[in-house]
C-alpha positions as a Markdown table, in Angstrom:
| # | Residue | x | y | z |
|---|---|---|---|---|
| 1 | Met | -49.2 | 190.7 | 230.8 |
| 2 | Ser | -49.4 | 194.2 | 230.8 |
| 3 | Ser | -53.4 | 195.0 | 230.6 |
| 4 | Leu | -52.9 | 196.9 | 227.4 |
| 5 | Glu | -51.7 | 193.7 | 226.3 |
| 6 | Leu | -54.3 | 192.0 | 227.4 |
| 7 | Ile | -56.5 | 194.4 | 225.9 |
| 8 | Arg | -55.1 | 194.2 | 222.5 |
| 9 | Leu | -55.8 | 190.2 | 222.9 |
| 10 | Phe | -59.0 | 190.9 | 223.9 |
| 11 | Leu | -59.6 | 193.1 | 220.9 |
| 12 | Ala | -58.6 | 190.5 | 218.5 |
| 13 | Val | -60.7 | 187.7 | 219.7 |
| 14 | Ala | -63.9 | 190.1 | 219.8 |
| 15 | Glu | -63.6 | 191.5 | 216.8 |
| 16 | Gln | -62.6 | 188.0 | 214.7 |
| 17 | Arg | -64.9 | 185.9 | 216.7 |
| 18 | Ser | -62.1 | 183.5 | 217.0 |
| 19 | Phe | -59.2 | 182.5 | 219.2 |
| 20 | Thr | -57.6 | 180.6 | 216.3 |
| 21 | Leu | -58.1 | 183.7 | 213.9 |
| 22 | Ala | -57.3 | 186.3 | 216.9 |
| 23 | Ala | -53.9 | 184.7 | 217.2 |
| 24 | Arg | -52.6 | 184.7 | 213.5 |
| 25 | Arg | -53.7 | 188.4 | 213.5 |
| 26 | Leu | -51.2 | 188.9 | 216.6 |
| 27 | Asn | -48.6 | 186.4 | 215.6 |
| 28 | Val | -49.4 | 184.3 | 219.0 |
| 29 | Ser | -49.9 | 181.3 | 219.8 |
| 30 | Pro | -53.8 | 180.5 | 220.5 |
| 31 | Thr | -53.1 | 179.3 | 223.8 |
| 32 | Ala | -51.6 | 182.6 | 224.7 |
| 33 | Val | -54.9 | 184.0 | 223.5 |
| 34 | Ser | -56.9 | 182.2 | 225.8 |
| 35 | Lys | -54.7 | 182.3 | 228.8 |
| 36 | Gly | -54.9 | 185.8 | 227.9 |
| 37 | Val | -58.7 | 186.4 | 227.7 |
| 38 | Arg | -59.0 | 183.9 | 231.2 |
| 39 | Ala | -56.3 | 186.5 | 232.9 |
| 40 | Leu | -58.4 | 189.3 | 231.9 |
| 41 | Glu | -61.5 | 187.6 | 233.2 |
| 42 | Gly | -60.2 | 186.4 | 236.4 |
| 43 | Arg | -59.2 | 190.1 | 236.9 |
| 44 | His | -62.0 | 191.9 | 236.8 |
| 45 | Gly | -64.7 | 188.8 | 238.0 |
| 46 | Val | -66.7 | 189.0 | 234.7 |
| 47 | Pro | -67.0 | 186.8 | 231.9 |
| 48 | Leu | -66.4 | 188.4 | 228.6 |
| 49 | Phe | -67.0 | 185.8 | 225.9 |
| 50 | Val | -69.4 | 182.2 | 225.5 |
| 51 | Arg | -67.3 | 179.8 | 223.7 |
| 52 | Asn | -68.4 | 176.7 | 222.4 |
| 53 | Thr | -66.9 | 174.3 | 220.0 |
| 54 | Arg | -67.5 | 176.1 | 216.9 |
| 55 | Ser | -68.0 | 179.6 | 217.6 |
| 56 | Val | -67.0 | 182.5 | 219.9 |
| 57 | Ala | -69.3 | 185.5 | 221.4 |
| 58 | Leu | -69.2 | 188.2 | 223.4 |
| 59 | Thr | -71.4 | 188.5 | 226.5 |
| 60 | Asp | -73.3 | 191.8 | 227.3 |
| 61 | Ala | -70.4 | 193.1 | 229.4 |
| 62 | Gly | -68.1 | 192.0 | 226.6 |
| 63 | Ala | -69.7 | 194.2 | 224.6 |
| 64 | Ala | -70.0 | 196.9 | 226.1 |
| 65 | Leu | -66.4 | 196.7 | 227.0 |
| 66 | Leu | -65.7 | 196.6 | 223.5 |
| 67 | Glu | -67.6 | 199.6 | 222.7 |
| 68 | Val | -65.8 | 201.6 | 225.0 |
| 69 | Leu | -62.3 | 200.3 | 224.2 |
| 70 | Lys | -62.3 | 200.2 | 220.2 |
| 71 | Pro | -62.6 | 203.5 | 220.1 |
| 72 | Ala | -60.2 | 204.0 | 223.0 |
| 73 | Val | -57.2 | 202.2 | 221.6 |
| 74 | Asp | -57.5 | 203.1 | 217.7 |
| 75 | Gln | -56.9 | 206.6 | 218.9 |
| 76 | Ile | -53.6 | 205.0 | 220.7 |
| 77 | Asp | -52.4 | 203.7 | 218.2 |
| 78 | Gly | -53.0 | 206.8 | 215.7 |
| 79 | Ala | -51.1 | 208.7 | 218.5 |
| 80 | Phe | -48.3 | 206.4 | 217.9 |
| 81 | Ala | -48.7 | 206.3 | 214.2 |
| 82 | Glu | -48.4 | 210.2 | 214.7 |
| 83 | Leu | -45.1 | 209.8 | 216.2 |
| 84 | Gly | -43.4 | 208.9 | 212.5 |
| 85 | Arg | -44.5 | 212.4 | 211.4 |
| 86 | Phe | -42.0 | 214.1 | 213.7 |
| 87 | Gln | -39.8 | 211.4 | 213.0 |
| 88 | His | -39.6 | 211.8 | 209.0 |
| 89 | Arg | -41.1 | 215.4 | 208.7 |
| 90 | Pro | -39.6 | 218.1 | 211.5 |
| 91 | Ser | -42.5 | 219.7 | 212.7 |
| 92 | Gly | -43.0 | 220.9 | 216.4 |
| 93 | His | -42.7 | 223.8 | 218.5 |
| 94 | Leu | -38.9 | 225.4 | 219.3 |
| 95 | Arg | -38.7 | 227.5 | 222.2 |
| 96 | Val | -35.4 | 229.6 | 221.4 |
| 97 | Thr | -33.1 | 231.7 | 224.0 |
| 98 | Ala | -30.8 | 234.2 | 222.5 |
| 99 | Pro | -29.1 | 237.3 | 223.9 |
| 100 | Arg | -31.1 | 240.8 | 223.0 |
| 101 | Ala | -27.8 | 242.2 | 221.0 |
| 102 | Phe | -28.1 | 239.0 | 218.9 |
| 103 | Gly | -31.7 | 238.5 | 218.3 |
| 104 | Phe | -31.0 | 240.1 | 214.7 |
| 105 | Leu | -29.2 | 236.2 | 214.0 |
| 106 | Leu | -32.8 | 234.6 | 214.7 |
| 107 | Ala | -34.9 | 237.1 | 213.7 |
| 108 | Arg | -33.0 | 237.8 | 210.1 |
| 109 | His | -31.3 | 234.9 | 209.5 |
| 110 | Leu | -32.0 | 231.7 | 211.4 |
| 111 | Val | -35.7 | 231.6 | 211.8 |
| 112 | Pro | -36.6 | 232.8 | 208.1 |
| 113 | Arg | -34.4 | 229.7 | 206.8 |
| 114 | Met | -36.0 | 227.3 | 209.2 |
| 115 | Arg | -39.8 | 228.2 | 208.5 |
| 116 | Glu | -39.1 | 228.0 | 204.4 |
| 117 | Lys | -37.7 | 224.7 | 204.6 |
| 118 | Tyr | -40.0 | 223.5 | 207.4 |
| 119 | Pro | -43.4 | 225.1 | 207.7 |
| 120 | Asp | -44.7 | 223.0 | 210.3 |
| 121 | Ile | -41.9 | 223.8 | 213.0 |
| 122 | Thr | -43.5 | 227.2 | 214.8 |
| 123 | Phe | -41.3 | 228.9 | 217.1 |
| 124 | Asp | -41.4 | 230.6 | 220.5 |
| 125 | Leu | -38.5 | 233.4 | 220.8 |
| 126 | Ser | -36.8 | 235.1 | 223.8 |
| 127 | Leu | -34.6 | 237.6 | 224.3 |
| 128 | Asp | -33.0 | 237.3 | 227.5 |
| 129 | Asp | -29.4 | 238.3 | 228.5 |
| 130 | Gly | -28.7 | 236.2 | 231.7 |
| 131 | Leu | -27.8 | 232.9 | 231.8 |
| 132 | Val | -30.1 | 230.4 | 230.5 |
| 133 | Asp | -30.7 | 226.9 | 232.5 |
| 134 | Leu | -32.5 | 225.4 | 229.3 |
| 135 | Val | -34.1 | 222.4 | 230.7 |
| 136 | Ala | -35.3 | 224.3 | 233.6 |
| 137 | Ala | -36.6 | 227.1 | 231.8 |
| 138 | Gly | -38.0 | 224.7 | 229.1 |
| 139 | Phe | -36.3 | 226.0 | 226.5 |
| 140 | Asp | -35.5 | 223.7 | 223.6 |
| 141 | Ala | -32.2 | 225.7 | 222.5 |
| 142 | Gly | -30.2 | 228.7 | 223.0 |
| 143 | Val | -27.8 | 230.9 | 221.5 |
| 144 | Arg | -25.0 | 232.8 | 223.8 |
| 145 | Leu | -20.8 | 233.4 | 223.5 |
| 146 | Gly | -19.1 | 230.1 | 223.9 |
| 147 | Gln | -17.2 | 230.5 | 227.3 |
| 148 | Ser | -21.2 | 231.6 | 228.9 |
| 149 | Ile | -22.8 | 227.5 | 227.5 |
| 150 | Ala | -22.1 | 224.5 | 230.6 |
| 151 | Gln | -20.3 | 221.8 | 229.5 |
| 152 | Asp | -23.0 | 219.4 | 229.3 |
| 153 | Met | -24.4 | 221.5 | 226.0 |
| 154 | Val | -23.7 | 220.7 | 223.1 |
| 155 | Ala | -22.7 | 223.7 | 220.9 |
| 156 | Ile | -22.2 | 224.3 | 217.2 |
| 157 | Ala | -20.1 | 227.1 | 216.4 |
| 158 | Leu | -22.1 | 229.9 | 214.4 |
| 159 | Ser | -19.3 | 232.6 | 213.7 |
| 160 | Arg | -15.6 | 232.8 | 214.5 |
| 161 | Pro | -14.4 | 235.0 | 217.4 |
| 162 | Leu | -16.5 | 238.4 | 217.9 |
| 163 | Ala | -15.0 | 241.6 | 217.4 |
| 164 | Trp | -15.9 | 244.2 | 220.2 |
| 165 | Ser | -15.3 | 248.3 | 220.3 |
| 166 | Leu | -14.7 | 250.6 | 222.5 |
| 167 | Val | -16.9 | 253.6 | 221.1 |
| 168 | Ala | -18.3 | 257.6 | 221.9 |
| 169 | Ser | -19.9 | 259.8 | 219.5 |
| 170 | Pro | -17.5 | 261.7 | 218.0 |
| 171 | Gly | -19.6 | 265.1 | 219.6 |
| 172 | Tyr | -17.9 | 263.0 | 223.4 |
| 173 | Phe | -14.3 | 262.7 | 222.0 |
| 174 | Ala | -14.4 | 266.4 | 220.8 |
| 175 | Arg | -15.4 | 267.5 | 224.4 |
| 176 | His | -13.8 | 265.2 | 226.4 |
| 177 | Gly | -10.5 | 264.1 | 224.0 |
| 178 | Gln | -9.7 | 260.1 | 222.9 |
| 179 | Pro | -8.2 | 258.1 | 226.4 |
| 180 | Glu | -4.6 | 256.9 | 225.4 |
| 181 | Thr | -4.6 | 253.8 | 227.4 |
| 182 | Pro | -7.5 | 251.5 | 228.8 |
| 183 | Arg | -6.9 | 253.6 | 232.6 |
| 184 | Asp | -7.9 | 257.0 | 231.7 |
| 185 | Leu | -11.1 | 255.5 | 230.9 |
| 186 | Leu | -11.3 | 255.8 | 234.7 |
| 187 | Arg | -11.6 | 259.7 | 234.2 |
| 188 | Arg | -14.2 | 259.2 | 231.3 |
| 189 | Ala | -18.1 | 258.9 | 231.8 |
| 190 | Thr | -18.6 | 255.3 | 230.5 |
| 191 | Ile | -21.9 | 253.5 | 230.0 |
| 192 | Arg | -21.7 | 250.0 | 231.6 |
| 193 | Tyr | -23.8 | 246.9 | 231.0 |
| 194 | Arg | -25.3 | 245.4 | 234.4 |
| 195 | Phe | -26.6 | 241.7 | 234.2 |
| 196 | Pro | -30.0 | 241.6 | 234.4 |
| 197 | Thr | -30.4 | 238.7 | 236.8 |
| 198 | Ser | -27.6 | 238.9 | 239.2 |
| 199 | Gly | -27.5 | 242.9 | 238.6 |
| 200 | Val | -23.5 | 242.5 | 237.8 |
| 201 | Leu | -21.4 | 245.2 | 236.2 |
| 202 | Pro | -19.3 | 242.9 | 234.5 |
| 203 | Pro | -15.7 | 244.7 | 234.3 |
| 204 | Trp | -14.4 | 245.9 | 231.0 |
| 205 | Arg | -10.8 | 243.6 | 229.9 |
| 206 | Phe | -8.0 | 244.8 | 227.6 |
| 207 | Thr | -5.3 | 243.5 | 226.6 |
| 208 | Ala | -1.8 | 244.8 | 226.5 |
| 209 | Gly | -1.8 | 246.8 | 223.2 |
| 210 | Arg | 0.9 | 247.4 | 221.3 |
| 211 | Asp | 2.9 | 249.5 | 223.9 |
| 212 | Gly | 3.6 | 246.3 | 225.8 |
| 213 | Glu | 1.1 | 247.2 | 229.4 |
| 214 | Ala | 0.2 | 244.0 | 230.8 |
| 215 | Ala | -3.4 | 242.7 | 230.4 |
| 216 | Ile | -5.8 | 244.3 | 232.9 |
| 217 | Gln | -9.9 | 244.2 | 233.9 |
| 218 | Leu | -11.5 | 247.8 | 235.1 |
| 219 | Asp | -14.2 | 248.8 | 236.7 |
| 220 | Thr | -15.2 | 252.3 | 235.5 |
| 221 | Asn | -17.2 | 254.6 | 236.5 |
| 222 | Ala | -20.6 | 254.1 | 235.5 |
| 223 | Ala | -22.0 | 257.7 | 234.1 |
| 224 | Leu | -25.2 | 255.2 | 233.3 |
| 225 | Cys | -25.9 | 251.3 | 233.3 |
| 226 | Ala | -28.5 | 249.5 | 231.2 |
| 227 | Asn | -29.5 | 245.8 | 230.9 |
| 228 | Asp | -29.6 | 246.0 | 227.3 |
| 229 | Thr | -27.0 | 246.5 | 224.5 |
| 230 | Gly | -29.3 | 248.6 | 222.0 |
| 231 | Met | -29.8 | 251.0 | 225.0 |
| 232 | Ile | -26.4 | 251.3 | 225.7 |
| 233 | Ala | -25.7 | 251.7 | 221.8 |
| 234 | Glu | -28.4 | 254.9 | 221.8 |
| 235 | Leu | -27.0 | 256.7 | 224.9 |
| 236 | Ala | -23.5 | 256.4 | 223.7 |
| 237 | Arg | -25.2 | 257.6 | 220.1 |
| 238 | Lys | -26.5 | 261.0 | 222.1 |
| 239 | Gly | -22.9 | 261.7 | 223.0 |
| 240 | Leu | -23.2 | 260.9 | 227.1 |
| 241 | Gly | -20.4 | 258.3 | 228.0 |
| 242 | Ile | -17.7 | 255.5 | 226.5 |
| 243 | Ala | -19.6 | 252.5 | 225.4 |
| 244 | Tyr | -17.9 | 248.9 | 225.1 |
| 245 | Leu | -20.4 | 246.8 | 222.7 |
| 246 | Pro | -19.8 | 244.0 | 220.3 |
| 247 | Asp | -19.5 | 245.1 | 216.4 |
| 248 | Ile | -22.0 | 243.2 | 215.2 |
| 249 | Glu | -24.4 | 245.6 | 217.2 |
| 250 | Ile | -23.1 | 248.6 | 216.2 |
| 251 | Glu | -21.7 | 248.1 | 213.2 |
| 252 | Asp | -24.4 | 250.5 | 210.8 |
| 253 | Asp | -23.3 | 253.6 | 213.6 |
| 254 | Leu | -19.6 | 252.5 | 212.8 |
| 255 | Ala | -20.4 | 252.5 | 209.4 |
| 256 | Ser | -21.4 | 256.0 | 209.6 |
| 257 | Gly | -19.2 | 257.4 | 212.2 |
| 258 | Arg | -22.3 | 258.3 | 214.3 |
| 259 | Leu | -19.8 | 256.3 | 217.2 |
| 260 | Val | -16.3 | 256.2 | 216.6 |
| 261 | Arg | -13.7 | 253.2 | 218.2 |
| 262 | Thr | -11.1 | 253.9 | 220.5 |
| 263 | Leu | -8.2 | 251.8 | 221.8 |
| 264 | Ser | -8.8 | 249.6 | 219.3 |
| 265 | Pro | -5.3 | 247.2 | 219.7 |
| 266 | His | -6.1 | 247.0 | 223.7 |
| 267 | Val | -9.7 | 245.5 | 223.2 |
| 268 | Pro | -9.7 | 241.8 | 222.4 |
| 269 | Arg | -12.0 | 239.8 | 221.2 |
| 270 | Thr | -14.3 | 237.1 | 222.8 |
| 271 | Ser | -15.4 | 233.4 | 221.8 |
| 272 | Gly | -17.7 | 233.5 | 218.6 |
| 273 | Leu | -21.5 | 232.4 | 219.0 |
| 274 | Tyr | -22.8 | 229.3 | 219.4 |
| 275 | Leu | -26.0 | 227.4 | 219.2 |
| 276 | Tyr | -26.7 | 224.7 | 221.9 |
| 277 | Phe | -28.7 | 222.6 | 223.5 |
| 278 | Pro | -29.2 | 219.3 | 226.1 |
| 279 | Met | -27.8 | 216.5 | 224.3 |
| 280 | Arg | -30.5 | 213.7 | 224.7 |
| 281 | Ser | -32.9 | 216.6 | 222.3 |
| 282 | Gln | -30.6 | 216.3 | 219.1 |
| 283 | His | -32.8 | 213.0 | 218.4 |
| 284 | Gln | -35.9 | 214.9 | 218.1 |
| 285 | Ser | -36.3 | 215.8 | 214.3 |
| 286 | Lys | -36.7 | 219.4 | 215.3 |
| 287 | Ile | -33.6 | 219.7 | 216.7 |
| 288 | Arg | -31.8 | 218.1 | 213.9 |
| 289 | Ala | -33.3 | 220.7 | 211.5 |
| 290 | Leu | -31.7 | 223.2 | 213.4 |
| 291 | Ile | -28.8 | 221.9 | 213.3 |
| 292 | Glu | -28.6 | 221.8 | 209.4 |
| 293 | Gln | -30.0 | 225.3 | 209.1 |
| 294 | Ala | -27.5 | 226.5 | 211.8 |
| 295 | Ser | -24.4 | 225.0 | 210.2 |
| 296 | Leu | -25.4 | 226.2 | 207.2 |
| 297 | Leu | -25.5 | 229.5 | 208.3 |
| 298 | Ala | -22.2 | 229.2 | 210.1 |
| 299 | Gly | -21.0 | 227.5 | 206.5 |
| 300 | Glu | -22.0 | 230.7 | 205.0 |
| 301 | Gly | -19.8 | 233.0 | 207.6 |
| 302 | Val | -23.1 | 235.1 | 207.8 |
| 303 | Leu | -21.4 | 236.8 | 210.5 |
| 304 | Asp | -17.8 | 236.4 | 210.1 |
| 305 | Ala | -18.8 | 238.9 | 207.6 |
| 306 | Met | -19.1 | 242.0 | 209.7 |
| 307 | Pro | -16.6 | 244.3 | 210.2 |
| 308 | Pro | -13.7 | 243.8 | 212.1 |
């Protein structure tokens, strides 16, 4: 028997003052109880009970051991009972990572829903544009574009493929003119995104468009670069160059005319946003609650309603 099993035998006999009653309480045979107590006494070299044909009494050593073990085992039992709270009522702490451009998804939509329905779940939110190893970094879940998610993760779609735009301020286009083809961007000031961890500037990708030109990717001359899409959008608003941004980042700017699209037929969509998490985590009540609310959000098409 394990040490904890022997301890439970000892406690049952000490509380019942009877091997027979202890055996009945534990649903084992009196012989098993007797052997277990003898094993515990033999392991530590101290008699714990005084036995006769009519009664069982604790020795001084047994009484001292009972005084220590009873509250300790009660605490252990309470801790295991508390696990039921996590099983039946979602609770706990959720650490979630998302790119800066899509942090609004958490702040505006997902977290308020979760807090309203599951107030026992708390959040630690981290905005990071780099690729994040959830397990190594200690996160429970993340939000990323589909192509950025490792294949061993469980992923739940939150949106259809996302629309992106090549944009600049009206003033910039008034001064420098609209590019007619993607290659014209090589002669324009562009504002590029830089990955914060690797320092890489991802190339801009373009489709063939209506003119039949082959799909290409370009490393434009970066007049400016930043590792935050919000900053890139602000630099574009100031008329400092052309930026390549997701529409959900600049929807208000497009609607108000602060930013204007160019080369739209050449700008491809990307895979949509996904909630992702390790497969083994989906059995936790807090993760199941997150899956539920994320699925409802996706079903309502909140992000799909963004302008194309």
